[in-house]
ZAROLUM-446315 format. One record per atom (N, C-alpha, C): x, y, z. Coordinates in steps of 0.1 Angstrom, whole numbers, plus 5000, padded with zeros to 4 digits. Example, Ala and Ser with C-alpha at 12.3 -4.5 7.8 and 13.67 -1.06 7.14 Angstrom:
2
513249435078;512349555078;513249675078;512849785071;513749895071;512950005079;
//
This chain:
590
823528049443;824128029456;825227939455;826427969461;827627879458;827427759467;827927639461;827827519468;828627509479;828427409488;829127399500;830727369497;831527429504;833027419502;833527519492;832627619489;833127729480;832627859486;833227959483;832828099486;833128189474;832328299474;832428379462;833328499464;834228529455;835128629454;834728729443;835428839442;835228929430;835628859417;836428759418;836928689406;836128559403;835028539410;834228419409;834328329421;833628219421;833728129431;835028049433;835428029446;836727969448;836527859458;837027749456;836827629465;837627649478;837227589488;837927599501;839327559500;839627459492;841027409490;841927529484;841327589473;841927699466;842227809477;841127839485;841227949494;842327919504;842427799510;843527759518;844927779512;844927739500;846327749492;846627899491;845627979487;846028129485;846328189499;845628149510;845928209522;847328159527;847728029524;849027979527;850128059520;849828079507;850728159499;851028299505;850028359508;850028499513;850828499527;850428399536;851228379548;852728359546;852928279535;854428249533;855128369529;854528449520;855128579516;855328669527;854428679537;854528769548;855628719557;855728579559;856728529568;858028559561;858128549549;859428579542;859928719543;858828819542;859228969542;859428999558;858728939567;858828969581;859128849589;860328799590;860528669598;860128689612;859628569617;859228559631;860328599641;860028669651;860928699661;861528579669;862728549669;863328429675;864028469687;863528439699;864228479711;865428409714;865528279709;866828209712;867928269703;867628309691;868728379683;869128509691;868328579697;868728699704;869428669717;869128549723;869828499735;871328479731;871528399719;872828369715;873628499713;872928599707;873528729704;874028799717;873028799727;873328859740;874528799747;874528659746;875628599752;877028639746;876928639732;878228689726;878628829728;877628919730;877929059733;878529079747;878028999756;878628999770;880028949770;880128839764;881528759764;882528849756;882228889744;883128959736;883529099742;882629169747;882829289754;883829279766;883529169773;884229149785;885729109781;885929039770;887229019765;887829149761;887129229754;887729359748;888229449761;887429449771;887729529783;889029469789;889029349791;890129279798;891429309790;891329299777;892429309768;892929449769;892029549770;892329699770;893129719783;892529659794;893129699807;894529629810;894729529802;896129459802;897129539794;896729639787;897729709778;898229609767;897429529762;897829439752;897629509738;898629489729;898629539716;899229439706;898529389697;898929299687;899829359676;899429489673;900129559662;899829699663;900229779654;900029919654;898529959649;897829849644;896429879638;895529939648;895529899660;894629969669;894830109672;896130149672;896530289673;896130369660;896330309648;895930369636;894430399635;893630299638;892130309638;891730409648;892330419660;891930509670;892330649665;893330679660;893730799654;892830849643;892430749634;891530779623;890130829629;889630759640;888330789646;888430929651;889630959657;889731089664;889531199653;890231179641;890231269630;888731289626;888031179623;886731189618;885731249629;885931219642;885231289652;885331439652;886531479649;886731629648;886631689634;886031609624;885631649611;886831689604;887931619606;889231649599;889531549588;890531579579;891031489569;891731379579;891631249574;892231139582;893731129580;894431229585;895831229586;896231139598;896831029595;897230929606;898730939606;899231009616;900631029617;901430899623;900630809629;901130679633;901630599622;900830599611;901230519599;902530579594;902530709593;903730779587;903330929590;904331009593;903931159595;903331219584;902031259585;901331329575;900631239566;900531119568;899931009559;898431019559;897831029547;896431039545;895930899544;895130849553;894630709553;893730679542;893230779536;892430749524;893230689512;894430699513;895530639504;896030509508;895530449519;895930319523;895030209520;893830209526;892730119523;891430199519;890530139512;889230199510;888230159518;887930239530;887030199540;886230309544;885230369534;884430479539;883530449551;883230319553;882330279564;882930329577;884130339579;884830379591;884430529596;883730599587;883230719591;882330709604;881830589605;880930559617;881730569629;883030529628;883830529641;884030669646;883930779638;884030909642;882830939652;881730889649;880530919657;880730849671;881230729670;881430639682;882530719690;883530759684;884630819692;884230959697;883331029690;882831159696;882131139709;881331019710;880630989722;881430949733;882430859729;883330789738;884730799733;885530899736;886830919730;887830829737;887830709733;888830609738;889030499727;890230439727;890430329719;889630209722;889230199734;888330099739;886930099732;886530209728;885230229722;885130149709;886230149702;886330059690;886329919692;887029879704;887029739707;885729689710;884929769717;883529729723;882629729709;882929829700;882029839688;882229709680;883429659679;883629539671;883129419678;883229419692;882629299699;881029299697;880529409697;879029409695;878629379681;879329419671;879029379657;879229239655;880229179660;880429029659;879328959665;878829009677;877828929684;876528949676;876229059671;875129099664;874929009651;876028979645;876028889633;875528749635;875528709648;875028579651;873628569651;872728679652;871328669652;870828609640;871128669628;870428629616;870928479613;872128449615;872628319613;871828209621;871728249634;871028149643;869528139638;868928259635;867528259632;867228169619;868028179608;867928109597;868127959599;869227929605;869527799609;868427709616;867827789626;866727739633;865527709625;865127799617;864127789607;864327679596;865627659592;865827559582;866227419587;866927419597;867427289602;866827239615;865827309621;865227259632;865827339645;865127339656;865427419667;866727369674;867027239675;868227199681;869427219672;869427169661;870627179652;870827329649;869727399646;869827549642;870527629653;870127599666;870727669677;872227629678;872527519676;873927469677;874727529665;874227549654;874827619643;875227759647;874127819653;874327959659;875427969668;875527869678;876627869687;878027859681;877927759671;879227719664;879727839657;878727929652;879128049644;879728149654;879028169665;879328269675;880728249680;881228119682;882528089688;883428039677;883128069664;884028029654;885428089655;886428029650;887728059652;888128189644;887428219633;887628339625;887228459635;886128459641;885728559648;886628589661;887028479668;887828489679;889228529675;889828489664;891128539661;891028689657;889928729651;889828879648;889728959661;889028909672;888928979684;890228989690;891128889690;892428879696;893428989691;893129029678;894129119672;893529259671;892529289679;891829409681;891129459669;890729589668;889829639659;890329649644;889529599636;889729619621;888329639613;888529689602;887229739594;886429609591;887029489591;886329379586;885129349595;885029409607;883929369616;882629429610;882629529602;881429579595;881029479583;881929419576;881729329566;881129199571;881529159583;880929039589;879529069592;879129179596;877629199598;876829209585;877429289575;876629299562;876529159555;877529069556;877428939550;876528849558;876528859571;875628769579;874228799577;873828939577;872428959575;872128959560;873028999551;872628989537;872428849531;873328759535;873128619530;871928549538;871728589550;870528529557;869228579551;869228709548;867928779543;867728709528;868828689521;868628619508;868028479509;868428399519;867828269520;866428279524;866028389532;864728409536;863828469526;864328509514;863528559504;863428709504;864128769513;864028929514;865128979505;865028969492;866028999483;866529139482;865629239482;866029379481;866829409492;866429389504;867229419517;868529349515;868529219513;869829149511;870829209501;870329249490;871129309480;871829439486;871029519492;871529649498;872629619508;872429519516;873429479526;874729429520;874529339511;875629279504;876429389495;875729469488;876329579481;877229669490;876729679502;877429789512;878829739515;879229599513;880529569517;881629619508;881329669496;882429739488;882929859496;882229919505;882630039512;883329999524;883729869527;884429829540;885929809536;886229759525;887629739519;887629719505;888729759498;888729759484;888629619478;889129519484;889029379478;887629319479;886729369488;885429299490;884529319479;884829409469;884029419457;884129299449;885229209449;885329089443;884428969450;884028999463;883128909469;881728929464;881329059462;880029099455;880029029441;881129039433;881228979421;881028829421;881628759431;881328619433;879928589436;879228669445;877928649447;877028659434;877328769426;876528769413;876728649405;878028599404;878328479396;877528349401;877328349415;876728239421;875228239417;874728359417;873228369413;873028329400;873928359390;873728319376;873928169375;874828109382;875127979383;873827899387;873327939398;872127869403;870827889394;870728009388;869628019379;869827939366;871127919362;871427839350;871027689353;871227639365;870827519369;869327499369;868627609373;867127599373;866627599359;867127669350;866827669336;867027529330;868027469334;868427329328;867527229334;867027249346;866327139354;865127079346;864327149340;863127099333;863426999323;864527029314;864926929305;865326799311;866126819322;866726699330;865626629336;864526689340;863426629347;862626539336;862526589324;861926509313;862726379310;864026409309;864926289307;864726179318;864826229331;864626139342;863326069341;862226129338;860926059337;861025959327;861725989315;861725889303;862525779307;863625799316;864425679320;863625599329;862825659339;862125569348;860925499342;860425549330;859425479323;859825349318;861225339315;861825209310;862025109321;861925149333;862225069344;861124999349;861224879356;860124809362;859424899372;858124869374;857324959383;857924969397;858524859402;859024869416;860224969417;861024959406;862125049406;861925199404;860725219397;860525359394;859725439403;859425369415;858725449426;859725539432;859425659434;860325749440;860525719456;861625759460;862025729474;861025819483;860625759494;859625819502;860125959508;861425969511;861926089516;862026189504;862426149492;862526259481;861226309477;860126229481;858726289476;858326399486;859026419498;858626519507;859026659502;858226749505;858626889500;859926939507;860826989500;862027049506;861627189510;862327229521;862127359526;863027449518;862627499507;863527579498;862827699494;863627789489;863127919482;863427909467;862527939459;862827939443;863928029441;864128139448;865128229444;866528189448;866628079457;867928059464;868327919461;867727829454;868027699453;867927659438;868627559434;868527519421;867427419418;866927349429;865827259427;864527329424;863727269417;862427319413;861327219417;860127249415;858927159419;858927039411;859827019401;860026899394;860726799403;860826669399;861426579407;862826609411;863326599423;864526649428;865726589421;865526459416;866726389410;867126469397;866126539391;866426609379;867326729380;867326779392;868026909393;869226899403;869626769406;870826769415;872026809408;872226769395;873426809388;872926829373;872026939372;871426959358;872526989348;872326949335;873326969324;873227119320;874227189324;874227329321;874927349307;874027359297;874527369283;874527529279;875127559267;875327709264;873827749260;873027659254;871527709252;870827749263;871027669274;870327709287;871027829293;872227849290;872827969295;872328089288;872128089276;871528209268;870228229274;869428119277;868028149283;868128209296;869128159304;869328219318;869628359317;870328419308;870628549307;869428649306;868328589302;867128679300;866228669312;866628599323;865828599335;866128709344;865228739354;865428839364;866528809373;866728689376;867728639385;869128669380;869228639366;870528659360;870828799359;869828889357;870029029357;870529079370;869929039380;870429069394;871729019396;872228909391;873628859393;874528949385;874128989373;874929069365;875229219371;874129259377;874229389383;875229389395;875129279403;876129249413;877529249408;877729179397;879029159392;879629299388;878829379381;879129509377;879429609388;878529599398;878829689409;880129649418;880329519420;881429489427;882729519419;882729479407;883929499399;884229659398;883129739396;883329879394;884129939407;883629899418;884129959430;885529899433;885729779429;887129729430;888129799423;887729819410;888629899400;888830039405;887730109407;887730249411;888630279424;888230199434;888930209446;890530189446;890830069440;892230029439;893030099429;892430149417;893330209407;893030359406;892030409412;891930559412;891830619425;891030579434;890830649447;892130639455;892530519458;893630509466;894930569461;895330549449;896530619443;896330769443;895130819442;894930969442;895331019455;895030959467;895231009479;896630959485;897230869480;898530809483;899630899478;900530949487;901631029484;902530979473;902630839473;903430779463;902730749450;901430779449;900630769437;900430629433;900330539443;900030389440;899330339451;898930199449;898330129459;899330059467;899330079480;900530029489;900829889488;899829809485;899929659487;900129579474;900529649463;900829579451;901929479453;902929519460;904129449461;903829309469;902729309477;902429189485;901929079476;901629119464;901029009455;901928969444;903129039443;903929039431;905128939433;905528919446;906728849448;906428699452;907228609450;907128469454;908128419465;907928319471;908828269480;909728159475;909728129463;910428019457;911428069447;912327979443;913328019433;912827969419;911627929418;911127879406;910527989398;910928029386;910428139379;909028109372;908428229368;907128209360;905928159368;905028109360;903628059365;903827949375;904827869372;905127739380;905527779394;906327889395;906827939407;905628009415;904728069408;903528129414;902528029420;902427919412;901527809416;902127739429;903527719429;904127659440;904027749452;904027869450;903927969462;902427969467;901527959457;900127969461;899727849469;900127729466;899727609472;900727579485;901627649487;902527619499;902827749506;903227739519;903527629526;902227559531;902427459540;901227389546;900327469554;900727579558;899927679566;898627699558;898727719546;897527749537;896627629537;897127509536;896127399536;895427379548;896127419559;895427399573;894327499573;894527629568;893527729569;892327679560;892527629548;891627579540;890827469546;891427379554;890827269561;889927329572;890327429579;889527469590;888327539584;888427599573;887327659566;886227559562;886727439556;885927339552;885127289566;885827259576;885227209588;884227319594;884527449593;883527549598;882327539589;882327499577;881127489570;880527339573;881127259582;880527129585;880727039574;881727069565;881926969553;880726979543;879526969549;878326969539;878227089533;878927209538;878727329530;879427319517;880227229514;880927209501;879827189490;878727149495;877527109486;876827239481;877027349488;876427479485;877127569476;876627629466;877227729458;877727849466;877127869477;877527989485;879027979490;879527859490;880927839495;881927909486;881527939473;882527999464;882628149467;881828199476;882028339480;883328359488;883928249493;885228259500;886428279490;886128239477;887328229467;888028369466;887328469463;888228599462;889128629472;888628629485;889528639496;890728539498;890428419496;891428319497;892528329486;892028369473;893028389463;894028489466;893628609470;894528719472;895428689485;894728629495;895628579507;896728479504;896328379496;897328269493;898328309483;897828409474;898828459464;899728559469;899428609481;900328709487;901628649493;902528729496;903828689502;903928729517;902828769523;902828809537;902328689545;903128639554;902728519562;901428529570;901228649574;899928669582;898728639574;898828659561;897728629552;897328489551;898328399553;898028259550;897328179562;897628229574;897028129585;895728169590;895428129601;894128159608;894228239620;895428289623;895528369636;895228519636;894928569625;894628719624;893228729620;892828859615;891528889612;890828859599;891828799590;891428789577;890428689574;890228599582;889128489581;887828519587;887728639595;886428669601;885328679591;885628739579;884528769570;884128629562;884828529564;884528389558;883628309568;883528359580;882628269589;881228279585;880528399582;879228399579;878928319566;879928319557;879828239544;879828089547;880728049557;880727909560;879427859566;878827939575;877627899582;876527899572;876427999564;875327999554;875427879544;876727849541;876927729531;876527599538;876727589552;876327479559;874927459560;874127559561;872627559562;872127519549;872627589538;872227559525;872527419520;873827379525;874227249520;873427129526;873027149538;872127049545;870827049537;870227149533;869027149527;869127079513;870327109506;870427039494;870526889495;871326849505;871526699507;870126629511;869326709519;868026649523;867226639509;867326719500;866526699487;867126609477;868326559480;868926469470;868326329469;868226269457;867826139456;869026049455;870226099455;871326009455;871825959469;871226019479;871625979493;870425889498;870725799506;869725719513;869125799524;867725769527;867125849537;867725859550;868525759553;869325759566;870225869566;871025889556;872025999556;871426129554;870226139548;869526269547;869326319561;868726229569;868326259583;869526309590;870726249587;871926269595;872726399590;872326459579;873026559573;873226679583;872126719589;872226829598;873026809610;872926679616;873726649627;875126639624;875526569613;876926559609;877626699607;876926779599;877426919596;877526999608;876626999617;876627089628;877627039639;877726919641;878726869650;880126889646;880426879632;881726909628;882127059630;881127149626;881327289628;881527329643;880627259651;880727299666;882027239672;882427119668;883727069674;884827149669;884927199657;886027289653;886027409661;884827469663;884827599670;885227579684;884727469691;885027449704;886527429707;887127339697;888627319699;889327439697;889127519687;889927639684;889627739694;888327759699;888127859709;888727819723;888827699727;889427649739;890927689739;891527669728;892927699727;893327829722;892327919720;892528049715;892428159727;892128289722;892028389731;890928389740;889728359735;888528359743;888628239753;889228129749;889328019758;890328049770;891428129767;892328189776;891628269786;890728349782;890028429791;889028359801;888428249794;887428169802;888128089812;889328049810;890127979819;890728069831;890528189829;891128289839;892628309838;893228279826;894528299823;894928439816;896128479817;896428609811;896328609797;895628699790;895428709776;896428789769;897528829775;898528909768;898729039776;899629129771;899829249777;900629229790;900329299801;900929299813;900129219823;900629119829;899929039838;899829089853;900929159856;900929209870;900029339872;899429349883;898629469885;899529589887;900729569892;901629689894;902029749881;902229669870;902729699857;901429779852;900229729853;899129789847;898929929854;899029929866;898830059874;899930159869;901030109867;902130199862;901830259848;901230169840;900930209826;899830309826;898730289835;897630389836;898130519842;899130509851;899730629857;900430709846;901030649837;901730719826;900730799818;899630729815;898630789806;897930909814;897730899826;897131009834;898131129835;899331089838;900431199839;900631279826;900531219815;900731269802;899631379800;898531339801;897431429799;897031459783;896731579778;896531599765;897231719760;897131749747;897731869741;899131849737;899631719735;901031709732;901231649718;902431659714;902931579702;903831469708;903231349707;903931239715;904631139704;905831109708;906330989701;906430869711;905730759707;905630639716;905730509709;905430409716;905630269710;904130209708;904130079701;902930019699;902029999711;902629969722;901929919734;901230049740;901530169738;901030279743;900230369734;900330359721;899930459712;898330479712;897630369712;896130379712;895630449724;896330439736;895930499748;896230649749;897130699741;897730829742;897030909731;896230849721;895730929710;894731029715;893730999723;892731099727;893331229732;893231339725;893531469728;895131499725;895831399719;897131419715;897431389700;898531439694;899031389682;900131299684;899931169680;900731059684;901531019671;902830989673;903630929663;904230809668;904530709659;905130579663;906630589662;907230539671;908730529671;909430469659;908630379652;909130309641;909030389628;908130489627;907930569615;908030719617;908430759629;908530899632;909430979623;910530919618;911530979610;911330949595;910230879592;910130849577;909230969570;909130949557;908331049550;909231099538;908731189530;909331239518;910731309522;910731379534;911931449537;912931359545;914131379542;915131289550;915331349564;914831469566;914931529579;914031469589;912931399585;912031349594;911431449603;911531419616;911031499626;912131569634;913331589629;914331629635;914331789638;914731809651;914631959655;915732049649;915332159645;916232259637;916432379647;917532389654;917832489664;917832629658;918132639645;918232779639;916832849638;915832759636;914432819634;913632799647;914032709655;913332679668;912032589664;912032519653;910932439650;911532299645;910532209641;910932069638;910332039626;911031999615;910531969603;909931829603;908731799600;908231669601;908031589589;908531639577;908531569565;907131539560;906131599563;904731569559;904531629545;903531569539;903131619525;902531759526;902031799537;901431919539;902332039543;903631989547;904532079550;904432149564;903532079573;903232139586;904432129595;904532219604;905732229614;905232189628;905832079632;905332029645;906631979652;906531989665;907731949673;907231849684;908031749684;907731639694;908131699708;907231709716;907531759730;907531659742;907031539739;906931429748;907331299741;908131209748;908531079744;907930989756;907130889752;906630799761;907030659758;907630589767;908030449765;907630359775;907430229769;907030119778;908130019779;908129929788;909229829788;909529749775;908429739767;908529659755;908929749743;909229869744;909529949733;910629889724;910529889712;911329829702;912629919698;912330049698;913330149694;913930229706;913130279715;913530379725;914230309736;915430369741;916130289752;915430279765;915830189773;915230149785;915530249796;916730269799;917130359811;916730499809;916430569820;916030709819;917130799813;918430779815;919430859809;919430829795;919430709790;919430679776;918230739768;917030729774;915830779768;915930939766;916431019776;916531159774;917631189764;918731109763;919731129753;919131089739;918430989738;917730949725;916831059720;916031119729;915031219725;915831349721;916831379727;917631499724;918331479709;918831349707;919531339694;918531339684;917331289686;916331279675;915531399673;915231479684;914231589683;914831719688;916031719692;916831839697;916331889710;916931989716;916532039729;917031969741;916632009752;916831939765;915631859770;915931759777;914731669781;915031619796;913931599801;914031529815;912931429818;913131349826;912131239829;911131289839;909931289835;908831349844;907931239849;908131119846;907330999851;908230879849;908330789859;909030659857;908530569869;908030459863;907430349871;907330219864;907930119870;907929979865;908329979850;909230069846;909730079833;908930159823;907830209827;907130319819;907630449823;908030519812;908630659814;908130749805;908030879810;907930999801;909031089801;909531119789;910631219788;910031339782;910131459787;909431579783;910531689779;910331759769;911231869765;911031989775;912232029780;912132139789;912832259784;913632259773;914132369767;914632329752;914632439744;914932419730;916532399728;
//
């Protein structure tokens, strides 16, 4: 009969302490695989969904348009909804968007557009995806940093300047990458590695450059495993050093003796003394040992996967579908803004102007500064390199959508950085306790300041968020859309294009006459057709010109607009709608 405190198992008697340990291990594994439902995290998500959707609707109703991107993605979604090749005439007559950027994930927008054929559907989709990405960030932060600071980290992320800026410039494919990164990195911290790898691997299908982010993640995994392999030797050295100290000095700090809330798969620290693994000596011998571990194999596979899709998409797929046989954006990385030649000129351009330093500072603040302690902060590097090396000013700053994908990385780095500082023996216990508070407050203050002065803050203050502020102008714009109807080949401007896409073939006034053919879309009276200069040789005729008061090319007055239409597309035209500067000129005769 087993003695008291033990029970019999198929493998022999087990003490109650061993049983408790076994049950605790099983419980821990179950919790890692199936995280507990966190109502607060979903409340944060719901608040974001309501707020972001309200912003999208208000922006849409005001006829605001930051660029032609909203029109391009709306036309792409319409093509996918109709199961057609993504010919986006707004970009350029007959242009196949598969030759512009690599974003297979946008096939999803075809389903959304089929259900809700409106450019607003894409804005709402992006709003919901951004809000959804706050759930895993908030959940992990609350589990690791505590309920208070974790909730505030989630709020700081939800209102982060990168997401707010992306919302203000309307729909872009990056909204999918934000969700993949938020869930993938959070699941990785929770120990749900298979699911995390699937989510992180999927970002290569969002945009061609994001394969390099997967490469960076693989490199970070190898780096952390290299540190874990080096830690045992460092621990032995640390114990030998302490053995030579007086007994009073060799006592470990009370805080450092507490077990850190870490995962073996996601942190460098081991069960050995924390001081040994803070900055382990990563030697070549330990690197060779690292390469034989499962973690390093995972990292290498991530590197191969990301690099493969970066190369294939950039140098094979995009040139294959591009009429010019190249990647459109090579020139954006090859020129400098200085007169200094060579590598020195490139470095001068890379680190200037000061706009880039401000962006980098804002990213550091978004990570609460403590995020610099986390290896995950290096996932920002690929995106920042191509942005700062580019010669397009929109790449450098914080006002567009390019920083949205960096927000989940910043928040995850904040969470991980706090945990690493808590396990450090180089910090006094007082500062360890303050790490979460300091990091969270810095991130929250940055988000609050930027949000208050940004697009979301403008809406919350009840101010105009752009577009047309007067109700009469908005009514006139909607009147134009209703009057035009569907079934037309329309030439229009940036402000109207996304609204006119459903049911029409839309061309932009800025590119309508571009293409391989010098004829553009000019009307040929001898044949009664209009050559559009497309790669497919299709014959289309512009039959409607729609102009807003902010048109950059088309004339303002009704007489000038009809004359401009006749000169560019031939035939006779008349004004069929005119209100508050919004006008429709329609072909009435060839």
